[in-house]
C-alpha positions in Angstrom: 237.3 163.7 -66.4 235.7 166.3 -67.8 234.7 168.5 -64.6 234.9 172.0 -63.9 237.2 172.5 -60.7 236.0 175.3 -58.9 237.2 173.8 -55.6 238.5 170.6 -54.2 235.1 170.1 -52.3 233.7 167.1 -52.3 230.4 168.0 -53.0 231.0 170.9 -55.1 232.7 168.2 -57.1 229.9 165.7 -57.3 227.5 168.2 -58.1 229.8 169.5 -61.1 229.7 166.0 -62.3 225.9 165.1 -61.3 223.7 168.2 -60.6 222.6 169.1 -63.9 218.7 168.3 -64.4 219.0 165.0 -66.3 222.0 163.0 -65.6 221.2 161.2 -62.5 217.3 160.8 -64.1 219.3 158.6 -66.9 221.3 156.8 -64.4 217.8 156.1 -62.4 216.3 154.8 -65.7 219.2 152.5 -66.4 219.7 151.4 -62.8 215.9 150.9 -62.1 214.3 150.6 -65.2 217.2 148.5 -66.6 216.6 150.3 -69.7 219.7 150.0 -72.0 219.3 151.4 -75.3 218.5 154.7 -76.7 215.1 154.2 -77.9 213.9 152.9 -74.3 215.3 155.7 -72.9 213.7 158.2 -74.3 210.6 157.0 -75.1 210.0 155.3 -71.4 211.2 158.3 -69.8 208.5 159.6 -67.0 209.9 163.1 -67.3 209.9 163.5 -71.0 213.6 163.8 -71.8 214.3 165.3 -75.5 216.5 163.5 -77.8 219.3 166.1 -78.2 219.4 166.1 -74.4 219.5 162.5 -73.9 222.5 162.1 -76.6 224.2 164.8 -74.7 223.9 163.2 -71.2 224.7 159.7 -72.1 227.8 161.3 -74.3 228.8 163.4 -71.1 227.9 160.2 -68.7 230.4 157.8 -70.8 233.0 160.6 -70.7 233.1 160.7 -66.8 232.8 157.0 -66.8 229.6 156.3 -65.0 228.4 154.4 -68.0 229.7 152.2 -70.9 228.5 151.6 -74.2 228.7 148.7 -76.8 227.5 147.4 -79.8 224.2 145.0 -79.3 225.0 141.9 -80.7 221.2 141.4 -81.8 220.8 144.4 -83.4 223.6 146.5 -85.7 222.3 149.6 -85.4 221.9 149.6 -81.2 224.1 149.9 -78.7 224.0 148.9 -75.1 224.0 151.4 -72.2 225.5 149.9 -68.9 226.4 151.2 -65.6 230.0 151.2 -64.1 231.2 150.6 -60.9 230.8 154.6 -60.2 227.2 154.8 -61.0 226.7 151.2 -59.2 228.1 152.9 -56.0 225.3 155.6 -56.6 222.6 153.2 -55.3 222.9 154.5 -51.4 222.5 158.2 -52.7 219.6 157.0 -54.4 218.1 155.7 -51.4 218.9 158.4 -49.3 217.3 160.9 -52.3 214.4 158.9 -52.5 213.7 158.5 -48.8 214.4 162.4 -48.4 211.8 162.9 -51.4 209.2 160.6 -49.5 209.6 162.7 -46.4 209.0 166.3 -48.1 207.7 166.3 -51.6 204.1 164.9 -52.9 205.3 161.7 -54.2 203.0 159.4 -56.0 202.7 156.0 -54.3 203.7 154.1 -57.3 206.6 156.1 -58.0 207.9 156.0 -54.5 207.4 152.4 -53.9 211.1 151.6 -54.7 212.5 154.2 -52.3 210.6 153.3 -49.7 211.8 149.6 -50.3 215.2 150.5 -50.6 215.0 152.8 -47.4 213.3 149.9 -45.5 215.8 147.5 -46.6 218.9 149.8 -46.0 222.5 149.0 -46.4 222.1 145.1 -46.6 219.7 145.8 -49.5 221.8 148.2 -51.3 224.6 145.9 -51.0 222.4 143.1 -52.5 221.3 145.3 -55.3 224.9 146.7 -56.4 226.3 142.9 -56.3 222.9 142.4 -58.6 223.9 145.3 -60.8 227.7 144.1 -61.1 226.4 141.2 -62.9 223.8 142.8 -65.2 225.7 145.4 -66.1 229.6 144.5 -65.7 230.0 141.0 -65.9 227.6 140.3 -68.9 226.0 143.3 -70.2 224.6 141.7 -72.9 223.0 139.2 -71.0 221.5 141.9 -68.5 219.9 144.1 -71.5 218.4 141.0 -73.3 217.0 139.7 -69.6 219.1 136.3 -69.4 221.0 137.6 -66.4 218.6 139.6 -64.2 218.6 140.8 -60.7 216.2 139.5 -57.7 216.4 143.0 -56.3 214.8 144.8 -59.1 212.6 142.1 -59.9 211.1 142.8 -56.2 211.4 146.5 -56.6 209.5 146.6 -60.2 207.2 143.8 -58.4 206.5 146.5 -55.9 206.1 149.1 -58.5 203.8 147.0 -60.7 201.2 145.9 -57.9 200.6 149.7 -56.7 200.3 151.2 -60.5 197.8 148.1 -60.7 196.0 149.0 -57.7 195.6 152.4 -58.4 194.2 152.0 -61.8 191.5 149.5 -60.5 191.1 152.7 -57.7 192.1 150.5 -54.7 193.5 152.8 -52.1 
């Protein structure tokens, strides 16, 4: 593992691995957006990641074992990125970061609805989501990437996001 060992503190080591500006955002986009190709991650980033930064972070996440990469059988020049077990186990961390952000920062309703649902669903929902992620990223990464294997939890989170976004577009509070 390519990390700087300043101390054996678990918080420090976690920050060494995930504390840069983009790593958690990329994992978030793979996890919650099911963005599995480089182009999807690049063009659909809310935060506007640069292609060179994305390439560097994907390489680092691969080397750290948070994601895997395989050739896409539907296109010879595409690769499919999938979460590995250590990244899947970040679901509770994402839920807690999202809950904290909703309480203390000026979030938007559409981009915080998934965090709200994860917080309200608690550990049972997190466990269900992690099991879904294992199916679409580990058991069948190709099916997960092309949509033949889906996550019911991700579908609910995405539907809630789209519903709020539609209401916002119509000007409904």
